[in-house]
C-alpha positions in Angstrom: 5.0 31.8 29.3 7.1 29.5 27.2 11.0 30.1 27.4 12.9 30.6 24.4 16.1 28.6 24.4 18.9 30.2 21.8 21.6 27.9 20.2 24.8 28.7 21.7 27.0 30.9 19.9 30.8 29.8 18.7 31.9 26.0 19.9 29.6 24.6 22.4 30.6 23.4 25.5 29.6 20.5 27.8 30.6 19.0 31.3 33.5 16.6 31.3 35.5 14.8 33.8 39.0 13.3 32.9 38.6 10.8 35.6 36.3 9.6 38.1 38.2 11.1 40.4 38.7 14.4 38.8 36.1 17.3 39.1 33.7 18.2 36.3 34.2 21.1 34.2 33.0 22.9 30.7 35.3 22.0 28.1 34.7 22.8 24.4 33.0 19.8 22.7 36.0 19.2 20.2 38.5 18.9 23.2 36.2 16.3 25.2 36.3 14.2 21.3 39.8 14.5 21.3 40.1 12.9 25.0 37.7 10.2 24.1 40.3 9.6 20.8 37.6 10.8 18.5 38.8 12.5 15.4 35.8 14.6 13.6 36.5 15.6 9.7 33.9 17.7 9.0 35.0 19.9 6.6 37.1 20.5 3.3 40.7 18.9 4.1 42.8 22.0 3.8 46.6 22.3 5.8 45.3 23.5 8.8 42.6 20.7 9.3 45.4 18.2 8.3 47.6 19.6 10.8 45.2 19.5 13.6 44.4 15.9 12.7 47.8 14.8 12.2 48.9 16.3 15.2 45.9 14.6 17.1 46.8 11.4 15.8 50.6 11.8 16.9 49.7 13.1 20.5 46.7 10.3 21.2 49.0 7.4 19.4 52.0 8.6 21.9 49.6 8.2 25.2 48.4 4.9 24.4 48.7 3.1 21.2 46.7 -0.1 22.4 43.4 1.8 22.1 41.9 2.6 18.8 41.8 6.1 17.1 37.9 6.7 15.7 37.6 8.7 12.5 34.0 10.1 12.2 34.0 10.9 8.4 31.5 13.8 7.2 33.6 15.3 4.0 33.4 17.1 0.8 37.0 16.3 -0.3 39.8 18.3 0.2 43.0 19.4 -1.1 45.4 16.3 -2.1 48.7 17.2 -0.4 47.3 18.0 3.0 45.0 14.9 2.6 48.0 12.7 1.9 49.5 13.6 5.0 46.7 12.4 6.7 46.6 9.1 4.9 50.3 8.3 5.4 49.9 9.2 9.1 47.0 7.0 9.4 49.4 4.1 7.8 52.2 5.1 10.2 50.9 5.3 13.9 50.4 2.2 15.9 47.0 2.8 17.3 44.3 0.9 15.2 41.7 3.6 13.3 38.3 2.7 12.8 36.6 4.9 10.4 32.7 6.0 9.7 31.0 7.3 7.4 28.1 9.4 7.8 26.4 12.1 5.5 29.0 12.0 3.0 33.0 10.9 2.4 33.8 12.4 -1.0 37.0 12.3 -3.1 40.0 12.1 -1.2 37.8 11.7 2.3 36.5 8.4 0.5 40.1 6.7 0.5 40.3 7.7 4.1 37.4 5.8 4.9 38.5 3.0 3.2 42.0 3.3 4.9 41.0 2.3 8.2 41.4 -0.9 9.7 39.9 -3.8 8.3 36.9 -5.1 10.1 36.5 -1.4 11.7 35.7 0.4 8.3 31.8 1.5 8.8 28.8 3.9 7.4 25.7 5.1 8.5 23.0 3.3 5.9 22.4 7.3 4.3 25.9 7.8 3.6 27.6 8.3 0.2 30.8 7.8 -0.4 32.4 8.8 -3.8 35.8 8.2 -5.5 37.4 10.2 -8.6 40.8 10.5 -9.9 43.2 13.0 -7.8 42.8 16.4 -9.1 45.3 19.7 -8.8 45.4 23.2 -10.4 48.6 24.1 -12.2 49.7 27.2 -14.3 52.9 28.4 -15.6 55.0 26.8 -18.6 54.2 23.6 -20.5 57.2 22.0 -18.7 55.8 22.7 -15.3 52.3 21.9 -16.2 53.5 18.3 -17.8 55.3 17.9 -14.6 52.3 18.5 -12.4 50.4 16.1 -14.7 53.0 13.4 -14.3 53.2 13.7 -10.6 49.3 13.5 -10.4 49.7 10.2 -12.2 52.1 8.6 -10.1 50.0 9.6 -7.1 46.6 8.3 -8.5 48.6 4.9 -9.4 49.7 5.0 -5.8 46.5 5.6 -4.1 44.7 2.8 -6.6 47.3 0.0 -5.6 46.2 0.7 -1.7 42.9 1.0 -2.6 43.2 -2.3 -4.2 44.8 -3.6 -1.3 41.8 -2.2 0.9 39.4 -3.3 -1.1 40.1 -6.6 -2.6 39.7 -5.0 -6.0 41.8 -5.9 -8.9 43.9 -2.7 -9.9 42.6 -2.7 -13.3 38.8 -2.6 -12.2 39.6 0.2 -9.9 41.4 2.1 -12.6 38.2 1.5 -15.3 35.5 2.4 -12.5 37.3 5.2 -11.3 37.8 7.0 -14.9 35.1 9.0 -13.8 33.5 10.0 -10.4 32.0 7.0 -8.9 29.6 7.2 -6.1 28.7 4.4 -3.8 25.6 4.2 -1.2 26.6 2.3 2.0 25.1 -0.9 0.8 27.5 -0.4 -2.7 30.1 0.5 -0.4 30.2 -2.5 1.4 30.0 -4.7 -1.4 32.9 -2.9 -3.4 34.8 -3.6 -0.2 35.3 0.1 0.8 33.7 -0.6 4.1 32.8 -3.6 6.3 29.9 -2.7 8.2 26.6 -0.5 7.6 25.9 0.8 11.3 22.2 0.7 11.7 20.6 2.3 14.8 17.8 0.5 16.6 15.2 2.8 15.3 16.0 1.8 11.3 15.6 -2.0 12.0 12.4 -2.7 10.7 13.1 0.1 8.1 14.1 0.0 4.1 16.8 1.9 5.0 18.6 -1.0 7.1 18.6 -3.2 3.8 21.9 -4.7 4.0 22.7 -3.6 7.3 24.3 -4.7 10.4 23.9 -4.1 13.6 23.5 -3.0 16.5 24.0 0.5 16.6 27.1 1.8 18.8 27.7 5.3 19.0 31.6 4.6 19.7 31.9 1.7 16.9 
């Protein structure tokens, strides 16, 4: 009789050994990824997620700044202020940061993808990247609303100037292209300068999905 195996509830635990001399123990998968210097951004970016990502970056950078941090991004976007905290920290740590988009990197997540170290910014073949002007929700008196609009404009200009540096595109072109949401395929993101490589798993080697891709696939990129 076939045995039914149920999916585990909660965070999966996996066997992990910190060193060759240490003993094996079951640790939740997120802690294992952190130990391997992998930061997974897989949900809407809010204050809680941003605080955890920033704290992880700062800690791992203090432990060994000679090794890269690896960002796996599958994110629909997020709130502007906490996302900017991640963005600024990426630029301030000494460790190099490799970024990989899988699934989707939308809104501010697309800017985080492009902010990785040049040569180490990648996307899976079916990933989609979308960029759009920063947005905010404001209520109150007219003067307060105008102040918020001015601040959003300032942040937009800062992001676009940095994106111009990261992609090699003229700032004027970026302003024009991102007047409304712009969605990029992996190949289009490569052509635009948002990423440097398309990661191609071996089984896609002869598939049309890999057109324009580079390989071979390496899970730790």
